[in-house]
C-alpha positions as CSV (number, residue, x, y, z in Angstrom):
1,M,-41.4,173.6,20.8
2,N,-39.3,176.2,22.7
3,K,-38.5,175.6,26.3
4,P,-39.3,178.5,28.6
5,Q,-36.1,180.3,29.4
6,K,-35.1,180.4,33.0
7,T,-34.6,183.8,34.4
8,N,-31.5,185.0,36.3
9,R,-33.8,185.5,39.3
10,R,-33.0,182.0,40.6
11,S,-29.4,183.0,41.2
12,L,-30.5,185.5,43.8
13,F,-31.9,182.8,46.0
14,R,-29.4,181.4,48.5
15,R,-29.4,177.6,48.9
16,Q,-27.6,177.4,52.3
17,V,-28.7,179.0,55.5
18,Y,-25.2,178.7,57.1
19,L,-23.0,181.0,55.0
20,K,-20.6,182.3,57.6
21,K,-20.9,179.6,60.3
22,K,-18.7,181.4,62.9
23,F,-20.6,184.7,62.7
24,Q,-24.0,183.0,62.7
25,N,-23.2,180.6,65.5
26,N,-21.8,183.5,67.6
27,F,-25.0,185.5,66.8
28,I,-27.2,182.7,67.9
29,L,-25.1,181.9,71.0
30,K,-25.2,185.6,72.2
31,F,-29.0,185.7,71.8
32,I,-29.5,182.4,73.8
33,M,-27.0,183.6,76.4
34,I,-29.3,186.7,76.9
35,L,-32.2,184.4,77.3
36,V,-30.4,182.3,79.9
37,V,-29.2,185.3,81.9
38,S,-32.7,186.8,81.9
39,S,-34.1,183.5,83.2
40,I,-31.5,183.4,85.9
41,L,-32.3,187.0,86.8
42,S,-36.0,186.1,86.9
43,V,-35.5,183.2,89.3
44,S,-33.2,185.3,91.5
45,L,-35.6,188.2,91.7
46,T,-38.5,185.8,92.4
47,L,-36.6,184.1,95.2
48,F,-35.4,187.5,96.6
49,I,-38.8,189.0,96.6
50,T,-40.4,186.0,98.4
51,Q,-37.6,185.6,100.9
52,G,-39.4,187.3,103.9
53,S,-42.8,185.6,103.5
54,L,-44.2,182.2,104.6
55,T,-46.4,179.8,102.6
56,A,-48.7,177.1,103.9
57,S,-49.1,174.0,101.8
58,Y,-50.1,170.4,102.1
59,I,-47.3,167.8,101.7
60,N,-48.3,164.2,102.2
61,S,-51.5,165.2,103.9
62,K,-49.8,167.4,106.4
63,L,-50.0,171.1,106.6
64,V,-46.5,172.5,106.2
65,I,-45.6,176.2,106.7
66,Q,-42.3,177.2,105.1
67,S,-40.5,180.0,103.5
68,T,-42.2,181.0,100.2
69,S,-38.8,181.1,98.4
70,L,-38.1,177.5,99.4
71,A,-41.6,176.3,98.7
72,I,-41.7,177.7,95.1
73,M,-38.0,177.3,94.1
74,P,-38.4,173.8,92.4
75,S,-41.4,175.0,90.4
76,V,-39.8,178.3,89.4
77,I,-36.6,176.6,88.4
78,F,-38.4,173.8,86.5
79,S,-40.7,176.2,84.6
80,N,-37.7,178.4,83.7
81,L,-35.8,175.4,82.4
82,I,-38.7,174.4,80.2
83,T,-39.1,178.0,79.0
84,I,-35.4,178.3,78.2
85,I,-35.5,175.1,76.2
86,I,-38.6,176.0,74.2
87,V,-37.8,179.6,73.7
88,G,-34.2,178.8,73.1
89,I,-35.1,176.5,70.2
90,V,-37.5,179.0,68.7
91,A,-35.0,181.9,69.3
92,G,-32.2,179.9,67.8
93,F,-34.2,179.2,64.7
94,V,-35.4,182.8,64.4
95,T,-31.9,184.2,65.1
96,L,-30.5,181.8,62.4
97,L,-32.9,183.2,59.9
98,A,-32.2,186.8,60.9
99,S,-28.4,186.2,60.7
100,Y,-29.0,184.6,57.3
101,E,-30.7,187.8,56.1
102,I,-27.6,189.8,57.2
103,V,-24.9,187.4,56.1
104,G,-26.3,186.7,52.6
105,P,-26.0,190.2,51.3
106,M,-22.6,190.7,53.1
107,C,-21.3,187.6,51.3
108,R,-22.4,189.1,48.0
109,F,-20.7,192.4,48.9
110,E,-17.5,190.6,49.9
111,N,-17.4,188.6,46.6
112,H,-18.2,191.6,44.5
113,V,-15.6,193.8,46.2
114,Q,-13.0,191.1,45.6
115,R,-13.9,191.0,41.9
116,V,-13.7,194.8,41.7
117,A,-10.3,194.7,43.5
118,T,-9.0,192.5,40.6
119,G,-10.2,195.1,38.1
120,N,-13.6,193.8,37.0
121,L,-15.6,197.0,36.5
122,K,-18.4,195.3,34.5
123,D,-20.0,193.2,37.2
124,R,-22.8,194.6,39.4
125,I,-24.1,193.6,42.8
126,R,-27.6,192.1,42.5
127,I,-29.5,191.8,45.8
128,R,-33.0,190.4,46.3
129,Q,-35.6,193.1,46.4
130,G,-36.4,194.1,49.9
131,D,-33.0,193.2,51.4
132,Q,-31.8,195.6,54.0
133,F,-28.6,196.4,52.1
134,Q,-30.3,197.5,48.8
135,E,-29.3,201.1,49.2
136,I,-25.7,200.2,49.9
137,A,-25.7,197.9,46.9
138,N,-27.0,200.7,44.7
139,S,-24.4,203.1,46.0
140,L,-21.6,200.6,45.5
141,N,-22.9,200.0,41.9
142,Q,-22.9,203.7,41.3
143,M,-19.4,204.0,42.6
144,I,-18.2,201.2,40.3
145,D,-20.1,202.9,37.3
146,N,-18.2,206.1,38.1
147,L,-14.9,204.3,38.3
148,N,-15.7,202.4,35.1
149,T,-16.4,205.8,33.4
150,S,-13.2,207.3,34.7
151,V,-11.0,204.4,33.5
152,T,-12.8,204.4,30.1
153,D,-12.3,208.1,29.7
154,I,-8.6,207.9,30.7
155,G,-8.2,205.1,28.1
156,K,-9.8,207.2,25.4
157,E,-7.6,210.2,26.3
158,V,-4.5,207.9,26.1
159,E,-5.7,206.6,22.8
160,Q,-6.0,210.2,21.4
161,L,-2.5,211.0,22.6
162,V,-1.1,207.9,21.0
163,N,-2.8,208.8,17.7
164,S,-1.6,212.4,18.0
165,E,1.1,213.2,15.4
166,T,2.7,216.0,17.5
167,L,3.9,213.7,20.3
168,P,7.5,212.3,20.2
169,D,7.8,208.6,19.6
170,E,9.2,207.9,23.1
171,C,6.1,209.4,24.7
172,K,3.9,207.4,22.3
173,T,5.8,204.2,23.4
174,S,5.2,205.0,27.1
175,L,1.5,205.7,26.4
176,V,1.1,202.4,24.5
177,G,2.6,200.7,27.6
178,L,0.0,202.6,29.7
179,Q,-2.8,201.4,27.4
180,K,-1.7,197.8,27.8
181,T,-1.5,198.2,31.6
182,I,-5.0,199.7,31.7
183,S,-6.4,196.9,29.5
184,Q,-4.7,194.2,31.5
185,R,-5.7,195.5,34.9
186,F,-9.3,196.6,34.2
187,M,-12.3,195.0,32.6
188,V,-14.4,197.9,31.4
């Protein structure tokens, strides 16, 4: 009985959420800092707007009249702290997932460009369908295909010149050296 073959699709799934920890942590930290600054701004505006008004309230069965900003400050600060904590956790998780969607394809690009830099013109970038960088991956693959074609054509032209009977032997020797260099530096 034949086992079903696994498809290469599995290799397109990332196993780790933290791929570039420094970038992702900075991304999350900046988002949470925006949340904290907006909360501080909210508290400050609330206290500023209520500064000139008075509020009557009962404290220990006594009617107390005091500045509205002083009366509501503990509640406003407490509610903003709770909001920062809850929204911060949710925002941190959502931001981590969003940064993961950015970093994953970028890691693929980085690895692929490094392989191309070493002369590997056979490999292609494979990105999950629907990733934001699909068009860039297609363009990069097209560029590598064009480079592969150019190197292959140059190799064929050098081969024809080497096999030519009209060229002097010293030129053929140089061209054979060029052929070896092309085959050593590029995988086409």
